[in-house]
Each structure stands twice: as C-alpha cells, then as structure tokens.
C-alpha positions as CSV (number, residue, x, y, z in Angstrom):
1,M,53.8,-47.0,86.9
2,S,54.5,-43.7,89.3
3,T,56.6,-43.9,92.1
4,L,53.8,-43.6,94.5
5,N,51.8,-46.4,92.9
6,R,55.0,-48.9,92.5
7,R,55.5,-47.8,96.5
8,G,51.8,-49.0,97.1
9,F,52.1,-52.1,95.2
10,I,55.2,-53.2,96.8
11,K,53.4,-52.4,100.4
12,G,50.4,-54.2,99.7
13,A,52.4,-57.4,98.1
14,M,54.2,-57.5,101.3
15,L,51.2,-57.1,103.6
16,G,49.7,-60.0,101.2
17,A,52.7,-62.1,101.9
18,M,52.7,-61.6,105.7
19,M,49.2,-62.2,105.8
20,A,49.4,-65.5,104.0
21,A,52.4,-66.6,106.4
22,G,50.2,-65.5,109.4
23,L,52.8,-63.1,110.4
24,V,50.5,-59.7,110.5
25,T,50.5,-58.7,114.1
26,G,48.5,-56.5,116.3
27,H,50.7,-53.5,115.1
28,A,48.8,-53.5,111.7
29,F,47.3,-50.3,110.7
30,A,43.5,-50.0,109.9
31,A,44.5,-47.7,107.1
32,D,46.2,-50.8,105.4
33,F,43.0,-52.7,105.5
34,P,40.1,-50.5,104.0
35,T,36.8,-51.5,105.9
36,A,35.0,-51.7,102.6
37,K,37.5,-54.6,101.6
38,V,37.7,-56.5,104.8
39,N,34.0,-56.2,105.7
40,T,31.8,-57.0,102.6
41,T,29.1,-58.7,104.6
42,G,27.7,-56.2,106.9
43,L,29.3,-56.9,110.1
44,A,29.7,-54.6,112.7
45,V,33.4,-53.4,111.7
46,T,34.3,-49.8,111.4
47,D,37.6,-47.9,110.6
48,T,38.4,-48.2,114.3
49,T,36.5,-51.1,115.9
50,V,34.9,-54.6,115.5
51,K,32.4,-56.0,117.7
52,V,32.7,-59.4,119.4
53,G,30.0,-61.1,121.5
54,I,30.6,-62.7,124.8
55,L,27.9,-65.2,125.6
56,H,28.1,-67.4,128.9
57,S,26.1,-68.2,132.0
58,A,26.8,-65.0,134.6
59,T,23.8,-66.3,136.5
60,G,22.2,-69.4,137.7
61,T,23.9,-72.9,138.4
62,M,26.4,-72.8,135.8
63,A,27.7,-69.5,136.9
64,I,30.2,-71.3,139.2
65,S,31.7,-72.8,136.0
66,E,31.4,-70.0,133.5
67,T,32.6,-67.0,135.2
68,G,36.1,-67.9,134.7
69,S,35.4,-68.1,130.8
70,I,34.2,-64.9,130.6
71,Q,37.1,-63.3,132.7
72,A,39.6,-65.2,130.3
73,E,38.2,-64.0,127.4
74,K,38.0,-60.4,128.6
75,L,41.5,-60.7,129.8
76,A,42.6,-61.7,126.0
77,I,40.7,-59.1,124.5
78,E,42.3,-56.6,126.6
79,Q,45.6,-57.7,125.7
80,I,44.8,-57.8,122.2
81,N,43.6,-54.3,122.1
82,A,46.8,-53.3,124.1
83,M,48.7,-54.6,121.0
84,G,46.6,-52.5,118.9
85,G,43.6,-54.7,118.0
86,I,42.9,-56.9,114.9
87,L,43.8,-55.3,111.5
88,G,44.3,-51.8,113.7
89,R,40.7,-52.0,115.0
90,K,40.0,-52.5,119.0
91,I,37.8,-55.3,120.1
92,E,34.3,-53.9,121.3
93,V,32.6,-56.5,123.5
94,V,28.9,-57.1,123.5
95,Q,28.3,-59.3,126.4
96,E,25.0,-61.4,127.1
97,D,24.0,-63.6,129.9
98,G,22.7,-67.2,129.0
99,A,21.4,-67.4,132.6
100,S,22.1,-71.2,132.6
101,D,19.0,-71.7,130.4
102,W,19.3,-73.2,127.1
103,P,16.6,-71.5,125.0
104,T,17.9,-68.4,126.4
105,F,21.4,-69.1,124.8
106,A,19.4,-69.3,121.5
107,E,17.7,-66.2,122.0
108,K,20.9,-64.2,122.8
109,A,23.0,-65.5,120.3
110,K,20.3,-64.4,117.5
111,K,20.5,-60.9,119.3
112,L,24.2,-61.0,118.9
113,L,24.5,-61.9,115.4
114,E,21.3,-60.4,113.7
115,K,21.0,-56.9,115.9
116,D,24.4,-56.5,117.2
117,K,26.2,-57.8,114.2
118,V,28.9,-59.2,116.0
119,A,31.8,-60.4,113.8
120,S,32.4,-63.6,116.1
121,V,31.2,-65.0,119.4
122,M,33.0,-66.4,122.2
123,G,30.5,-68.5,124.2
124,C,28.5,-71.4,125.6
125,W,29.6,-74.1,128.1
126,T,27.4,-76.8,128.4
127,S,26.7,-78.9,125.3
128,A,22.8,-78.1,125.9
129,S,23.6,-74.3,125.4
130,R,25.7,-75.1,122.2
131,K,23.1,-77.4,120.7
132,A,20.5,-74.7,121.5
133,A,22.5,-72.1,119.8
134,L,23.9,-73.8,117.0
135,P,21.1,-73.3,114.6
136,V,21.1,-69.6,115.0
137,F,24.9,-69.5,114.0
138,E,24.4,-72.1,111.3
139,K,21.5,-69.9,109.8
140,D,23.1,-66.8,110.2
141,N,26.5,-67.8,109.2
142,G,27.7,-66.6,112.8
143,L,31.2,-67.7,114.1
144,L,31.4,-69.2,117.5
145,F,34.5,-70.2,119.8
146,Y,33.4,-72.9,122.0
147,P,35.5,-73.4,125.0
148,T,34.4,-76.5,126.9
149,F,35.5,-80.3,126.8
150,Y,32.5,-82.0,125.2
151,E,31.2,-85.3,123.8
152,G,32.2,-84.9,120.3
153,L,29.8,-86.1,117.5
154,E,29.8,-82.7,116.0
155,Q,31.3,-80.5,113.4
156,S,30.2,-77.5,112.1
157,K,31.8,-74.7,109.9
158,N,30.6,-72.1,112.3
159,V,32.3,-73.3,115.3
160,F,35.8,-73.7,116.5
161,Y,36.1,-76.3,119.4
162,T,38.8,-75.1,121.8
163,G,38.2,-77.6,124.5
164,Q,38.8,-81.4,123.8
165,E,36.3,-83.9,122.4
166,A,35.8,-87.5,123.8
167,T,38.8,-89.4,122.4
168,Q,41.1,-86.8,123.8
169,Q,39.4,-86.7,127.4
170,I,37.0,-89.6,127.9
171,L,39.0,-92.7,126.0
172,A,42.3,-91.4,127.0
173,G,41.5,-90.8,130.6
174,L,39.7,-94.1,131.0
175,D,42.6,-96.2,129.4
176,W,45.1,-94.2,131.9
177,I,42.9,-95.3,135.2
178,A,42.3,-98.8,134.2
179,K,46.1,-99.4,133.7
180,E,47.0,-97.2,136.6
181,K,44.6,-98.7,139.2
182,K,44.0,-101.8,137.7
183,A,40.3,-101.0,137.5
184,K,37.7,-103.2,136.3
185,T,34.6,-101.8,137.9
186,F,33.0,-98.5,137.4
187,Y,30.1,-96.4,138.6
188,L,28.9,-93.9,136.2
189,I,27.4,-90.7,137.4
190,G,26.3,-87.2,135.9
191,S,24.0,-84.4,135.6
192,D,21.2,-84.9,133.5
193,Y,21.6,-83.5,130.2
194,I,23.0,-84.2,126.7
195,W,26.9,-84.0,127.5
196,P,26.9,-86.2,130.6
197,R,24.7,-88.9,129.1
198,T,26.5,-89.0,125.8
199,S,29.7,-89.0,127.5
200,M,28.6,-91.9,129.5
201,K,27.5,-93.8,126.8
202,I,30.8,-93.4,125.1
203,A,32.4,-94.4,128.5
204,R,30.5,-97.6,128.7
205,K,31.4,-98.8,125.6
206,H,34.8,-98.1,126.0
207,I,34.9,-99.9,129.4
208,E,33.1,-103.0,128.1
209,Q,34.0,-103.5,124.8
210,H,37.8,-102.1,125.1
211,L,38.9,-102.1,128.8
212,G,37.2,-105.6,129.5
213,G,35.6,-104.0,132.5
214,K,32.3,-103.6,133.9
215,V,29.7,-100.9,134.5
216,V,28.1,-101.6,137.8
217,G,25.9,-98.3,138.2
218,E,24.6,-95.5,136.0
219,E,22.9,-92.3,137.6
220,Y,22.0,-89.2,136.4
221,I,21.0,-86.1,138.7
222,A,19.0,-83.1,137.7
223,L,21.1,-80.0,136.7
224,G,21.6,-78.0,140.1
225,D,20.1,-80.7,142.2
226,T,21.9,-81.0,145.7
227,Q,20.6,-84.5,147.1
228,F,23.1,-87.2,146.5
229,G,22.3,-89.6,149.4
230,S,20.7,-92.1,147.4
231,V,23.4,-92.5,144.7
232,I,26.1,-92.4,147.7
233,N,24.3,-95.5,149.4
234,K,24.0,-97.3,145.9
235,I,28.0,-96.6,145.4
236,K,28.8,-98.0,148.9
237,L,26.6,-101.1,148.2
238,K,28.4,-101.9,144.9
239,K,31.9,-100.8,145.9
240,P,33.2,-100.0,142.3
241,D,36.9,-99.6,141.8
242,V,36.3,-96.4,140.1
243,I,33.6,-93.6,140.3
244,Y,33.5,-92.0,136.8
245,A,31.8,-88.6,137.5
246,A,30.1,-85.9,135.1
247,V,28.4,-83.9,137.7
248,V,28.5,-80.0,136.6
249,G,28.1,-76.6,137.9
250,G,26.9,-76.1,141.5
251,S,25.9,-79.4,142.1
252,N,29.5,-80.3,142.5
253,V,29.6,-78.6,145.6
254,A,26.9,-80.6,147.2
255,W,28.2,-83.9,145.7
256,F,31.7,-83.7,146.9
257,K,30.6,-82.5,150.3
258,Q,28.3,-85.4,150.9
259,L,30.7,-87.8,149.5
260,N,33.4,-86.7,152.1
261,A,30.6,-86.7,154.8
262,A,29.7,-90.2,153.9
263,G,33.4,-91.2,154.3
264,L,34.1,-91.8,150.6
265,N,37.1,-89.6,150.2
266,S,40.2,-90.7,148.2
267,T,41.6,-93.0,151.1
268,K,38.4,-95.2,150.5
269,Q,37.5,-94.5,147.1
270,T,39.2,-93.7,143.7
271,M,37.2,-91.2,141.3
272,L,38.0,-89.7,138.0
273,T,36.1,-86.8,137.1
274,I,35.7,-85.1,133.6
275,S,33.8,-82.0,134.9
276,V,35.9,-80.6,137.8
277,T,38.4,-77.9,137.2
278,E,39.9,-75.2,139.5
279,D,36.9,-73.1,138.9
280,E,34.7,-75.7,140.5
281,V,37.1,-76.6,143.4
282,L,37.0,-73.0,144.4
283,G,33.4,-73.7,145.4
284,I,33.8,-77.2,146.6
285,G,36.6,-76.7,148.7
286,G,40.2,-78.5,148.2
287,E,39.6,-80.6,151.5
288,N,36.4,-82.3,150.0
289,L,38.2,-83.9,147.1
290,A,41.8,-84.2,147.9
291,G,43.3,-87.1,146.2
292,F,40.6,-87.5,143.7
293,Y,41.5,-87.2,139.9
294,S,40.4,-85.1,136.7
295,A,41.2,-85.7,133.2
296,M,41.9,-82.3,131.6
297,K,44.0,-80.8,129.1
298,Y,45.0,-78.2,131.3
299,F,45.7,-77.3,135.0
300,Q,46.8,-73.9,136.5
301,S,49.9,-75.6,137.9
302,Q,51.5,-76.3,134.5
303,D,55.2,-75.2,134.8
304,N,55.9,-73.6,131.3
305,D,56.6,-70.1,130.6
306,A,53.6,-69.4,128.6
307,N,51.3,-70.4,131.5
308,K,53.5,-68.7,134.3
309,K,52.7,-65.2,132.1
310,F,48.9,-66.2,131.8
311,V,48.3,-67.2,135.4
312,E,50.2,-63.8,136.4
313,A,48.3,-61.8,134.2
314,F,44.9,-63.3,135.1
315,K,45.6,-62.8,138.8
316,K,46.7,-59.3,138.3
317,R,43.4,-58.8,136.5
318,W,40.8,-60.7,138.6
319,G,42.7,-60.7,141.8
320,K,45.2,-63.0,143.8
321,D,42.9,-65.6,144.6
322,A,41.5,-66.4,141.0
323,V,42.0,-69.8,139.9
324,I,42.0,-71.0,136.5
325,G,40.7,-74.1,135.1
326,D,40.7,-76.1,132.0
327,V,37.6,-74.3,130.2
328,T,38.8,-70.9,131.5
329,Q,42.2,-71.5,129.7
330,A,40.5,-72.9,126.4
331,A,38.3,-69.7,126.7
332,Y,41.3,-67.6,126.9
333,L,42.4,-69.2,123.4
334,G,39.5,-68.1,121.5
335,P,40.2,-64.2,120.8
336,W,43.8,-65.3,120.2
337,L,42.6,-67.8,117.3
338,Y,40.1,-65.3,116.2
339,K,42.8,-62.6,115.9
340,A,45.2,-65.1,114.0
341,A,42.3,-66.3,111.8
342,V,41.4,-62.7,110.7
343,E,45.1,-61.6,110.2
344,R,45.6,-64.7,108.1
345,A,42.4,-64.2,106.1
346,G,43.2,-60.2,105.9
347,S,39.2,-60.0,106.5
348,F,36.8,-60.3,109.0
349,D,34.3,-62.0,106.5
350,V,33.2,-65.0,108.2
351,D,33.7,-67.5,105.4
352,K,37.3,-66.2,104.5
353,V,38.0,-66.4,108.7
354,Q,36.9,-70.0,108.7
355,A,38.9,-71.1,106.0
356,A,42.1,-69.3,107.4
357,L,42.4,-70.9,110.5
358,P,42.9,-74.7,109.9
359,G,46.6,-75.4,110.1
360,Y,47.3,-72.5,112.6
361,E,49.4,-73.4,115.4
362,F,49.1,-71.4,118.6
363,K,52.7,-71.9,120.0
364,D,52.2,-69.5,123.2
365,A,48.9,-71.2,124.4
366,P,49.2,-71.7,128.3
367,E,48.4,-75.3,127.8
368,G,51.5,-75.7,125.6
369,P,51.2,-75.3,121.6
370,V,48.2,-76.5,120.0
371,T,47.3,-76.8,116.3
372,V,43.8,-76.0,114.7
373,E,42.8,-79.1,112.5
374,A,40.6,-79.1,109.3
375,N,37.7,-80.6,111.7
376,H,37.8,-77.2,113.5
377,H,38.9,-79.1,116.8
378,L,42.5,-78.8,118.2
379,T,45.4,-81.2,118.5
380,T,46.1,-81.2,122.0
381,K,47.6,-83.4,125.0
382,L,45.2,-85.2,127.9
383,R,46.6,-84.5,131.5
384,I,45.6,-86.3,134.8
385,G,45.6,-84.1,137.9
386,Q,45.5,-85.1,141.4
387,W,43.6,-82.6,143.8
388,G,45.4,-81.3,146.7
389,K,43.9,-79.7,149.9
390,D,44.9,-76.2,148.3
391,G,42.8,-76.5,145.5
392,Q,45.5,-77.0,143.0
393,A,46.2,-80.3,140.9
394,K,49.4,-81.9,140.8
395,V,49.7,-83.4,137.0
396,V,50.4,-87.0,137.4
397,Y,50.4,-88.0,133.7
398,T,50.6,-86.4,130.5
399,S,49.8,-88.0,127.1
400,G,51.5,-87.2,123.9
401,Y,49.7,-85.2,121.3
402,I,46.3,-86.6,120.6
403,K,44.7,-85.5,117.1
404,P,41.0,-84.8,117.6
405,D,38.6,-87.3,116.1
406,P,35.1,-86.1,116.9
407,F,33.4,-89.1,115.2
408,P,35.4,-92.0,116.4
409,K,34.5,-95.3,115.0
410,G,32.4,-97.6,117.0
411,Y,31.3,-95.0,119.4
412,Q,28.5,-93.3,117.6
C-alpha cells in the first residue's frame, strides 16, 4: 500500500470511528464525505449544501403558537451553519406556510419532498396537521421532526417526536394536581380537533380509573372560536376543583380574558392547562392568567447554562421582547438532532439517518439532557409552571425522567 493510500485509509478509518461514536462535528469537510456516497437517493444534497424544509403555520389562528417554532428552527440552522454545517454542507431552508389548514399541510409536505427533494422537514404543530401530512412522509419516505406535545398513540419510522406524549404530560400533570390540590372534580375543555379530544379521553380515564375523581363537564370549542360565555357559565354552576384545559391558538386570548372578566381568576379557580406556553401568554397577557398552571417540559425561566445561552441567542436574533415556550424549545432541538443523526450515520440517506438517531443523548438541550429512544420519542421531564403577571412561569414542580410510552396500556 502506498504512503498516500495508507494515509487515506487511516484517515477514513478515523472518520468512521468518529461517526460511530457520534463525534463528527460541524467542522467536518465535505471532501471527506463525497456526495455520491452520502446521498444515494436523490435528495437535494450537493457538495456544498443540503436543503431542509420548514413547514408551520405562519398565518391563521395557529400562527400565535407556531411563529416561535419557525424562529427557533431558523436560529438552530443559523448556528449549525456558523459551525460549518452538516458534513461540511450549509443548510438551505425551504419554508412553506401550512396556513392553519390541515389539507394545506399535506399539500406543502408533498411539494417539499417531491419537488424540492428536501432531506428533512421541521414542522407541523397540531396533531391534525401532523396526521394530514404523515401519509405523505410515509409514502415518500421523508423525515419529519415534530415539536409539539401531543396525545401519543402514534409511532412512525418517518417521524421523530421532540415534544412529549401523553404519559409525560397528561398523566404526570394530573397526578401532580390531584395530589397537590387534593382535587376530586374536573371540568375538561378543549378546542375541537383530534389532539384535545384524544387528550381529554385519556385524561378522563386517568381521573376516573386511577385518581378516583369525577369529570363534571366536558366541552369542545371550534378552533379559532372566541365565544366562551356559555362554557364559563357552566363552569360557575359546576364549581370544579380543577379546570383542565387544552384550548389552542388564538382562541386562548378570548378564553382567558373572558374567564378573568367573569371573576374566575386563580384566587377563585384552579386551572391546569396543557396548551399554554410563553408564546400564547404573549397574546393573552400575563395579568389574565396569573396564578394558573401549565404542564410542560420546558419554561423559559429554567435556570441552567444551556438554557441561558439559548435564551440570550434567541432574544439577540428575534428581539429582546421575544419569548420562548415549550414547543419553541422542542422545535429548536429538531435541527440539532438532525445534524447529530446525519453525522452518526455519515450519510443523508433517510433510512440511515433514521437508524442512527435512537440512543443519542443531547446533553446541551435547553430543557436539560434528553435521550432519543427506539420509539422515536424523547426521555424527558415534566415541569409544572405557575404563571406570573410578567408572562413568565415559576417552576413549582419537576419530575424525574419519564421514558416515553406512546401506547400506554389501558388508555387506547
């Protein structure tokens, strides 16, 4: 073997060992990873770039919640590019607007995968949008990083779920509120689509079969609706120990303002919501939900070094008044997990990337270290935040690590 070939062999072996250990960094050179070898399936990967899609609602009722996800994903991508990209290739973003319309998500997903040939997509927010787009990703063997807390009961090789599923949010949150507030009666309210309805079905089973409690009311409001007077009157009549809420998007503004106007503030009523983050509070106003609780895995107020750096970078990029909610942080994880997966695989080919990510621990996640499990969900912690008038939440409870179980026995 010639000296030149020997050096090349040694260099290749070292790179292979680094990839296997997950140690290839953004400083990798594209020349060390020839396009013909790292892109064998016709994706939009060149010697210098890789195309990635962003698919969220930039318009419509869900924009209040999804704008933060867009911002977080773009920030992560800019930071990755500043490090040299992925396998020496800068990320090019192709952004599409789902426009708060579920069929549009499917249409745009098809465009991103079949026309733009993106190597992965960061996107969707509601379960309705994810369910609409999922058949497209599975048919075209695309790769989706989905950031929202959701009802579980799903597992796809084409999706990595960077938010939390029901056992990590719904069950753990109800356990806390029942114990902390000695709650026995619950009034369930949500927006009228798959995630709130399925979440409340799971919540009802847990309340009645495991907590010995009673559901005294259950209501669903059309997505985008702003009339809550009738529901508020029913809540006043029933006097539940806890309002358990999954109202989403712009409807939250009207919901909390009308509750406050009706005198149902936190001094009179306990509420635990699974759908309000700092992003929604920005529109609702802290004064309208001060004292109420949210069950999330992340709050902007968390005190750790990784989160401090994230918050500082986010505000520097998007303005000092920008806020960061649970889904925004989970969206930020998507590009970083994709980078790790590609580098562990030494390839952009979707099947190889999918196989490479389970088992990876992202130690620098702003929420704290998380691990990708074989079911494509993350092991993470639940946190209960109590809202202040300043629009920030004080973390009053943190669980231990909860392994994801998207198909919990007895709740399907």
